[in-house]
N, C-alpha and C positions, 0 to 999 in steps of 0.2 A: 559637527561642522566639517566640511570638506576642504582639503587643500587643493585649489584649482590646478596648480601646476603638476601635481602628482595624480590627480584624479582619485583621491582616497581621503578618508577622514583623518583628523588628528587622532593619535593613539590607535591607529588602524588595527594592529595585532590584537589589542585588548578588546576593541569593539567586535572584531570578527570572532574572537574566542567566545565572547558573551553570546553572540548570535548562534554560534555552532553548539554551545551548551544548551541553549533553549531548544534548538532543533534536536539535540541528542535526547532530551526528555521525551519528545514526541516519537522519535524513531525507536527508542528502547521500549516504550509502552506499546508501540505497534507490533514489535517483534517477539516479546517475551511470552505471549500466550500460547504460541504454537507448540512449544516443548511440553507445556503443562497439560495439553488437551487430553492425553491418555489418562493422567491422574484425575483431571476434572471429570472426565467421563465415568470413571470408576466411583468417584466420590458422590456424584449425583445420579448415577445410573442413567446417563444422558443419551439421547438419540444422536445419530450422526448429524441430523439437521440442527439440533441444539448446539452441538459443537461447532458447526459451520457458523451459526449466528454469533456465538461467543467469539470466535476467531475474527469475524468480520465486523463485529460491533464497533470497535474503535475506528476502523476505516469508514464505517457508515456515519458515525457522528462527525468525523472530520470532513469527509467529502460533502455531506449535506450542508455543512455550515460555512465552508471555507470561502466561497465566493462572497456571501453576504458579509461575513466578518472581515474579509479583506477590504471590502468597500468602506465599512465602518472605520477601519483603521486608517484608511486614506484620508477620511474626513475628520475624525475626532482624535487622532493621535496614535501612531504606531507603537510608541513606547508604552502607552497605557494598555494596549492590547497584549503586549508581551507580559506585562505585570499581572493583568487579569488572568491570562492563560496559565501562567506558572502558579498563581495562587489557587485556581480552581483544580489544577491537576493533583494537588495534595489530597484533598478530601475524596476526589474521584478514585485515586489509587487506593486509598485506605478502605473505602467501601468495597471495591473490587476484591481486595485481599482478604476481607473478612465476610464476604457474601455468604449467606446461609443457604442459597439455592441458585439454580442456573438462571432464573429470571432476574433476580437482583444483580447477578454477575453481568448479564447482558446489558442491563440498564446502566450499570456503573461503567462498563466499557464504552457505551455510547456517550455518556457524559464526559468521560475522559477524552473521547474523540473531539467533542465540542471544545474542551479546554485547549486541545492542540489546535483546533480551528481558530481560536483567539490568537495564539502565539506563533504557530509554525509559518503561516503564509507571510506574517509580518517580517520574519527573518530575511526572506528573499526580497521582499519589498524594500527593506532598509539597505540591503546590499546594492540593489538597483539604484536607490536614491543617493547613496553615499560614495559609491565607486563608479568609475567610468572607464571606457576604453579597455585595453588589455588587462588592467588591474581588476576590472569587474569580471572578466572571463576567468582570471585566476582565482578570485574570491568565490565565484560560483562553483568552480571545479573543486575547491577545498570543501565548501559547504555540501556539495553533492556527494563527493567521495567519502567524506567522514560520515555524513548522514547515512549513505548507503552501506558503508562498512559497519556502522553501529546496528543497522537493521539486520545484517548478516551475523553480527557478533551477539545480538540479543539471545539467540538460542544457547550459546555457551554460558552466558550469565545465568539464564534461567535453569539450564541443566545443572550447573554447579550448586545453585540454591536448592534444587529439588533433591539433591543427594542427601542433604541433611535437614531440610525443613519441609513444611507442608506446601501444597500447591499455591496457596495464597501469597507466599513469599515473593513470587515472581512479579506480582503487582505492587508490592510494598517497596521493592528495591529502588525505584526511581524517585521516591520521596526526598531523600537527601540531595540527589542531583538537582531536583527541581528547586529546592531551597537555595542551593549554591547559585544556580542560574538566575534566580530571582535577585539575589544580592548583587551579582555582577551587572545585571541589567540596570539596576537602580544607579550604580556608580558610573558605569562607562558608556552606556548607550545614549546618544544624543536624542533630544526631543524635537518634534515638529520640523522635520526635514522634508522640504518639497512636498508638503501635503496639500490635498485638494480643499477647496472651499465650496465645492458643489454639494447640494443636498443628496442624501443617500436614498436610493430607490428601495424603500422598505418593503413595499408590496412585492416587487420582483424578488427580493431576498427571501421572503417567506414562501413564495411559489417555488423557488429553487430548492429550498429545504424539502418540500413535499415531493418534488420531482425525484431527487436523488434517493430519499428514504423509501419511497414506494417502489422504485425500480429495484433496489437491492433486496428488499423484502420479497418482492414478487419472484425474483430469480431464485432465492433460497428455498421458497416453499413450492416451486413448480414441480420438483420430483417427488414430493411427499404424498403418500396415499392419504386421501381424505381431505387434502388441503388445496384441491384444485380451485375451488371457488375463491378462497383467500388469495391464491397466487394470481388468478385471472383478474380479480378486482384490483389488486395492488398494481399490476401491470397496466390496467386500463386507466387508473389514476395517474400513473407515470406518463402515459401517452397524452392524456388530457392536460396535465400540468405542464408537460413539455411544450405543447402547442400554446398554452396560455403564457408561458414564460417568453416564448419568441414574440408573440403579439405584444406583450407588455414592453419588452425591450425595444421594439420598433417604434412604439408610441411614446415612451417615457422621455421627458426632456433631459434628464440626467440618468441614463440607463445604468443598471448595475453591471451588465455585461454588454459592452459597446459592440454591437454586431458589425458596425462599419470596420472596426479594428479586427474583430474576429474573422472577417472575410479575407484578411491579408494572408497570402499563401504561407509566408514564413511563420505565421501565428497558428492557423488551424491545422496545418499538416504536422507541425511540431507538437501541437497539443495531442493529436490522435496518436502520434508516434510514441510520445511519452506515456500515454495511458497504457499502451501495449507493453512497453518495456517494463515499467514498474509493476503493472498488473501481473505480468508473467513471473517476475521475481517473487512477489508476495504469494501468488498462487502456488508456485513450486515449493517455496519454503513451508507453506501450510501442509501440503501433502507429504513432503519428504520427511518432516519431523515425525509424522505418524508412521510412515513407512519404516523409518529407522528403528523405532521402538516396537511397533507391532509386528513387523515382518522379520526384521533382522535381529530383534531382541536386544538392541542397544540399551544401555542405561540412559537416564536423562542427561547425565554429564557427557557420555560418549556421543549421544545424538546431537547435543548442542555443539560439541567440539567438531563434529563432522562438517559443519557449515563454515568453519574457519577459513578454508581455502577460498571461498567466495569473498569473504571480507578482505582477506589479504590481497587478492588479485584486484579487487575493486579499488582499493586505496592506491595500489601501485599504478594501475592503468589510468585512473581519472586525470592526473596531471598531464599525461601524454595526450589524453583526449582534448584538453584545453589547447595544446600545441597543434593538434591536428585540425581543430576548428579554425584556428588562425591561418594555418598553411594550406589546408585542403577544403575547408568549408564544412558546414554542418551536415550537408547531405551525405558526403563521403563518410564522415565519422559515424553518423547514424546507421548507415548500411553496414559498416564494419561491425558495429555493435550487434546488429540483427543477426549477422552470420554467426557470431560467437554464441548468441542465445540459442539459435536453432541447433547448433552442435551440442550444447548442453542438454537440450530437451531430447534430442535423438539418443544421447547416451542414457538418459533417464528412461526413455521408452524401451530401448532395446536391451539395456544391460543391467538396469536396477531390478533384479529378480530376487527370488527367495534365497539364493546362494551367492549374492554379489559380494565381492571382496571390497575392502575399504578404498583401495586405489580407484576402483570404478566409481564409487560414490564421490570421491574427491575430484575426479576428472570432470564429472558432470557439474559440480559446484564451481570449479575453476572456470569452465567455459561460461557459465551463467554470470559469475562475478565479472569476468572480462567484458561480457556484452553490456551489462548494466553500467559498468565503469566507463565504457566508451560512449554509450548512447545517452547517458543521463545529462552530461554537460551540454551537448548541442541542443537537446530538447528544451532545457531550461533557458539556455542562452538565446535561442531564437525567439522564444516568447518574450523575454524581457527586452530584447532589442527591437521588438516590433511595436512598442507602445510608448507614449510619452511618459516621462517620469511621474507626472501627477496622477497617472493611472497605474502606477506600479502595483497597487493592490490587486487590480484585475489580472495583471500578468502573473504575479506571484500566486494569486488564488488559483489561476488556471494551471500553473506549474504544480501546485499541490494537488489539484484535481487529477493531474497526470498520474500521480502516485496513489492517491487515496481513492478516487473514483475508479481508476484502473484497478487498484487492489481490490476494492469492494466488488466490482463487476466481474473481473476475471477470476478472482478467488471464489466468488459465488458460483460462477459457471463451472469451474473445475470441481468445486465442492459438490455441486449438484450432480455432476457426472460421476464423481466418486461414490456418492450416496446411491445413485440409481444402479451403478454397476455392481457395487457391493451387495445390495439387497437382491438384485436379480440372480447373481451368482450363487449366493447362499441359498436362496429359494430353490434353485435348480439342483443344488447338492442335496438338499433335504428330500426333494421329490424323487431323486434317483436312488435314495437309500432304501433298502428292503424294509427297514423298520420305520419308515416315514409315518405310518398310521399311528405309531405309539407316541409321536411327538405332539404335545398339547399345543393349542393355538397360542396361549401366552408365552410358552417357551419358544415357539417358532418366531413369534413377533420380536422377542428379546434377541434372538440369534441374528435376525435380519436387520435390526435397527442400527447396529454399529459394532465395531470390533470390541468396544468396551462392554457392550451388552453380552456378546459371546463370551468374553473373558469372565464375566460374572456368572454366567451359566456354567462354564467349565469349573469354576470353584465350587459350585453347588453339586455338580455331578463329576467328582474326580475320576471315576471309572471311565468316563468318556472324554476327559479333558484333552487328551492328545488329539483325538479325532476332531473335536470341536475347534481347537486352536488352529489345526492344520487347514480345516475348511475356511476358517475366518481369514487366515493369511492368503489363501488362494483367492477368496472373494475380494479382499482388499486389492490384490494385484490386478484382478480383472477391472476393478473400478478405476485404479490409477492409470491403467493402460488407456482407457477412454479419455481420461483427463489430459494426459500428456499428448495424445494424438490431437486433441482439440487445441491445446496450447500451441503446438507446432503450426497448425492451420492458421491460428490467429496471428502469430508472428509473421508468417509468410504473407498474409494479406497486408499487414503493416509495412513490410519491406517493399511490396509492390507499390503501395501508396507513396512511400518516400521516393522510390526510384522514378516514378512517373510524374509526381506532382510537386516535389520540392526542388527549388532552383539550385543550380550548381553554384560554386563559390563566387565567381565574378557576378553572376546574375543576382545572387543573394545580396551581395554588397550594394549593388545598384538599387535594389528594392528597398533595403534598409535605409539607405541615404534618402530615397524619395519619400519614404514614410516619415523620416525625421523632418524633412523640409515641409511636408504637408502639415505635420503637427505644429511646427514653429509658426507657420502662417496662421493657423487657426487660433493659436495661443495669443 
C-alpha cells in the first residue's frame, strides 16, 4: 500500500530491501560464472564457444523470457512472480552446481535465467507502482547501484569460493540468499498493486522468446568452424520471428509490447542506451576475468578481487546519478556515463597487456564502474517514466532487456570476436613454427579451440609447456584486442544516438508530462 502524501509504500525500507534482495539473487547468479570459466574449461575440456554459451546462458534465459513474464506479472500478480522466481532459482542453482557436463550446465544456466525472468523484472515494476516522484528516482538509483555493484562483486564471491571449493560452488552460493529473499517477500511485499486486468498476449510472448533465443545462439555460433549453417539458420529465424513479433504487436488488441509507447523518444532511446551500457559491462567482465587468470596468472580470488573498484565506484556514483537526473536531465547523465565507459575501454585496449600492473587493471574497472553507475539510473528512470503504471511490467521488462539482452548480445559479439581472434592467432603461430608439420591435427585443434585446451595440452607435453602457454597468452591478447575495439565502437554509436535523439532536460519533462496526460485520457 502506498502513502499518497509521501509517494512511497508503508514500511518502505523493508519493502525496498526485499526487492533488492530478490534482484541480488539474479545479479549474483549472473556474475559468478565468469571467474569459474577457466576451471570449468579444464574440468570439461571445453571449447571457447562452449564457455561463451555457459557464460551467456543465464542472460539468454532471462532476456528471452523477461518481456513475456513481465506482462504475466502485470496481469496475474507481481508478488506471485517474485515467489515463483525465487522458488525456481533454488533447483536451477543446484543442478548448475552439480552438472556432470557442459551441456547440462548450459541448460541449468538457461533455466536459472528464466527463474530470474519471473522475479527480476517484477522488482522494478513494483518500485514503479509503489513509489512516485523523486522517491521513485531514489529507489531506482538504490536498486540500480546495489544491483550493479553486486554484479561487479560477484567475481570476488566466486573467486573466494574457488580458492577452497570446486567450480560448482559458485552456483550453489546463491541458494541461501534466495531462501532469505523468498521469506522477506512473503512477509513484506504487498500484493496486487496497480495491476492490469487486460489479457496477456501469449502468442506475442512465445514469439519474443524465439526471437531472443535464436538471435543469441546465432551470434555465438557465427565464428565457429563447421557451424555456419546452424548460425545462419538461427539468425534467419531471429529475423523472421522479429518481423512476426512486430506484426503481432501491431495487430493485437492488448499487445505484449505496446509499440505506440515504444515509439516515444524517452522510451526507445533510453532502451537502446541501456542495452549498450549494461551489455558493455557484462562483456568486459566476461573477457577480463579470463584475461586476469589466463594472461596475468591471477588466482581466482585475486581475479575476483580485481573487479572490486568497479563495484565500489558504481555504488558511490549511482546516488549522484539520481541527483544529476533531477538537476540536469537524463540526456546529460547518460552522456557523462558513456564518456567514463569509453575511457575504461580505452584503458583495457591500450594498457591491459601481458605485463600490466594492477593499478592499470583497477583504473579500467573504476572508469567502467563510474560509467555504469552514472548511466544506469537515467536509462531505467526514463523507461519507467514513459509508461502508465498499469504497464509497468512492459517498462521493467524493457529495463531488464537493457541489461540482459544487452549482456547476451554484446557479450556474444565480444566473445565471438575473442574466439575468432584467439583461433586465428594460434593457427598463425603454429604455421610459423619450423616444427609445424609434427603437430597432429587433434593437437592443433585442441590448441586453437580455447586457452583451457592449450593448458591441457601443455600439461600433457611439459617439455613444451612454456612455449604453449606463451603462445596461448599472445593469442588471447590478440582476441581481446578485437573485442575491446568493437566495444568502443558500440559505445560511441550509442553516445551519438543519445546526443542527437534524446531530448534535453526541459524538453524531456514536457514530453513526460504530455505522455502522462495522454495515458490519463485513455484510462
